[in-house]
C-alpha positions in Angstrom: 10.7 62.2 167.2 13.0 64.1 164.9 12.2 67.7 163.7 11.5 66.6 160.1 8.9 64.1 161.1 7.2 66.8 163.2 7.1 69.5 160.6 6.5 67.2 157.5 4.1 64.7 159.2 4.3 61.0 159.7 3.1 59.4 156.4 2.0 55.8 156.3 4.1 53.7 154.0 1.8 50.7 154.2 -1.3 50.7 151.9 -4.3 49.8 153.9 -8.1 50.1 154.0 -8.1 53.8 154.7 -6.0 54.6 151.6 -8.2 52.4 149.4 -11.2 54.3 150.6 -9.6 57.6 149.8 -8.4 56.3 146.4 -12.0 55.5 145.5 -13.1 59.0 146.5 -10.4 60.4 144.3 -11.3 58.2 141.3 -15.0 59.4 141.5 -13.8 62.8 140.4 -10.6 61.9 138.5 -10.8 58.8 136.3 -7.2 57.5 136.2 -7.1 55.6 132.8 -5.0 57.8 130.5 -5.0 60.8 132.9 -2.1 63.1 133.6 -1.9 63.3 137.4 0.4 65.1 139.9 0.7 64.3 143.6 2.1 67.3 145.5 3.8 66.1 148.7 4.1 62.6 147.3 6.6 61.2 149.9 7.9 57.9 148.7 5.3 57.8 145.9 2.6 55.7 147.5 -0.3 57.3 145.6 1.8 57.8 142.4 2.4 54.0 142.4 -1.3 53.3 142.7 -2.2 55.9 140.0 0.2 54.3 137.6 -1.2 50.9 138.3 -4.5 52.3 137.2 -3.0 53.4 133.8 -2.5 57.1 134.7 0.7 59.0 133.8 1.5 60.1 137.3 4.2 62.3 138.7 5.1 63.3 142.3 7.0 66.1 144.0 8.1 66.5 147.5 10.6 68.7 149.5 12.1 65.7 151.3 15.1 64.4 149.4 15.2 61.3 151.5 11.7 60.3 150.7 12.0 61.1 147.0 15.2 59.1 146.8 13.6 56.2 148.6 10.6 56.2 146.2 12.9 56.4 143.1 15.1 53.5 144.2 12.9 51.2 146.2 9.8 51.6 144.1 11.4 52.4 140.8 9.4 55.6 140.4 11.6 57.8 138.3 8.7 60.3 138.0 9.3 61.6 141.5 11.2 64.9 141.9 12.3 67.4 144.5 10.3 70.6 144.5 8.6 73.1 146.8 4.8 73.2 146.4 4.9 77.0 145.9 7.0 76.8 142.7 6.2 73.7 140.7 8.5 72.7 137.8 5.7 72.2 135.3 4.1 74.4 132.6 0.6 75.8 132.8 -2.4 73.5 132.2 -0.2 70.3 132.3 -2.4 67.9 134.4 -5.9 66.5 134.4 -5.7 66.3 138.2 -3.6 67.4 141.1 -3.7 65.8 144.5 -2.8 67.3 147.8 -3.2 64.5 150.3 -2.7 65.6 153.9 0.1 67.9 152.9 -1.3 71.5 152.6 -1.2 71.8 156.4 2.6 71.5 156.3 3.6 73.7 153.4 5.1 77.2 153.9 2.3 79.0 152.1 -0.9 77.2 151.6 -2.5 79.9 149.4 0.4 79.9 147.1 0.5 76.1 146.9 -3.2 76.1 145.8 -2.4 78.8 143.2 0.3 76.6 141.8 -1.9 73.6 141.8 -4.6 75.5 139.9 -2.0 76.9 137.5 -0.7 73.4 136.4 -4.3 72.0 136.1 -5.9 71.9 132.7 -9.3 73.6 132.1 -11.9 71.1 133.2 -9.4 69.4 135.4 -9.5 69.0 139.2 -7.5 69.8 142.3 -8.3 67.4 145.1 -7.4 68.2 148.7 -7.5 66.2 151.9 -6.6 68.4 154.9 -7.1 68.3 158.7 -10.5 69.3 160.0 -10.3 71.8 162.8 -13.5 70.4 164.3 -12.1 66.8 164.7 -11.9 66.2 168.4 -8.2 65.3 168.3 -5.0 66.9 167.0 -3.4 64.0 165.2 -0.1 65.7 164.6 0.9 65.8 168.3 1.4 69.0 170.2 3.9 71.1 172.1 3.6 71.6 175.9 6.1 74.3 176.5 9.2 73.1 174.6 8.3 69.5 174.8 6.7 67.8 171.8 4.2 65.0 172.6 3.4 62.6 169.7 -0.1 61.2 169.4 -3.7 62.2 169.3 -4.1 65.2 171.6 -7.8 66.0 172.5 -9.6 69.3 171.9 -6.7 71.5 170.8 -8.7 72.4 167.6 -11.4 73.9 169.8 -9.1 76.5 171.4 -9.0 80.1 170.2 -6.5 80.5 167.3 -3.7 82.1 169.3 -3.8 79.4 172.0 -4.3 76.6 169.5 -1.2 77.8 167.6 0.9 77.7 170.7 0.2 74.0 171.1 0.4 73.1 167.4 2.6 75.7 165.6 3.9 73.0 163.3 0.7 72.2 161.5 -2.5 73.9 160.3 -6.0 72.7 160.7 -8.9 74.1 158.7 -12.5 75.1 159.3 -14.8 74.7 156.3 -14.6 78.3 155.4 -10.8 78.3 155.7 -10.3 75.5 153.3 -12.8 76.9 150.8 -11.2 80.4 151.0 -7.9 79.0 149.6 -9.6 78.7 146.2 -11.2 82.2 146.2 -10.4 84.3 143.1 -9.5 81.4 140.8 -11.3 80.5 137.6 -13.2 77.5 138.8 -15.6 76.1 141.4 -15.7 73.7 144.3 -17.8 70.8 143.1 -17.5 68.6 146.2 -16.7 69.4 149.9 -17.3 67.1 152.8 -15.6 65.6 155.8 -14.4 62.1 156.2 -13.7 59.9 159.3 -10.5 57.8 159.7 -9.8 54.4 158.3 -9.1 53.0 161.8 -6.3 50.9 160.3 -4.1 50.8 163.4 -7.1 49.6 165.5 -7.9 47.0 162.8 -4.5 45.6 163.1 -5.2 44.7 166.8 -9.0 44.4 167.0 -10.7 44.0 163.7 -14.2 43.8 165.1 -13.8 47.1 167.0 -12.4 48.8 163.9 -15.4 47.5 161.9 -17.8 49.0 164.5 -16.1 52.4 164.4 -16.3 52.3 160.6 -19.9 51.4 160.5 -20.9 54.1 162.9 -18.8 57.0 161.8 -19.2 56.3 158.0 -22.9 56.5 158.6 -22.4 59.8 160.3 -20.8 61.1 157.0 -24.3 61.2 155.6 -25.5 63.5 158.4 -24.6 66.9 159.8 -22.2 65.1 162.2 -19.8 64.6 159.3 -18.6 68.1 160.2 -16.6 66.4 163.0 -14.7 64.1 160.7 -11.0 63.7 160.6 -10.3 65.4 157.2 -11.8 67.8 154.7 -12.3 66.3 151.2 -12.4 69.1 148.6 -12.6 68.9 144.9 -12.1 72.1 142.8 -12.8 72.1 139.1 -10.9 74.5 136.9 -13.0 76.7 134.6 
């Protein structure tokens, strides 16, 4: 596993059930038709491509030149650009919606990233964040054991005290509910939705469709109970005042 994949994550380049489910969640708060949308941490532009297919004017930024170049050439997405999330190359109040999909845990400064996302959002527009949930039983970004990095789902790391947890996973953040909400403190707006969501189980579905269906039925039902707090990711929608 190369260092870039560890620090920037391992995005899925194949659009599957899990992405469709999340796209529908996004669209419930951000109608795409005619909207101006920005995807921060866009990778090769997977969501940008879908937003454009839904008649949005969509742009994406990422710090990884290789991924941006791939999206521009392989997908023909000229609206992808190289940029850090803490200093976006857009004017104030430019977008109806800004997406941070499983990226804020990797940025240099998550608070400054949210500030920039809020800055480029129009009044009445939304910032939508998916981010790792500290209470999910597994660390999905792998972990370090000494100097050795182990890729995969490592159990219970999120339940360790902060100092110890950060020794195992210094390369990625995970958020408690209060942590993710606090990123928006002090800005002119309000959080209009916040919940936790369970995985799409797409890798399991590729091998055992029935088992993935069982997991989906059970855990998606849990999303309507207090046990949603153990879901894979936070889903947060902040509306600008």
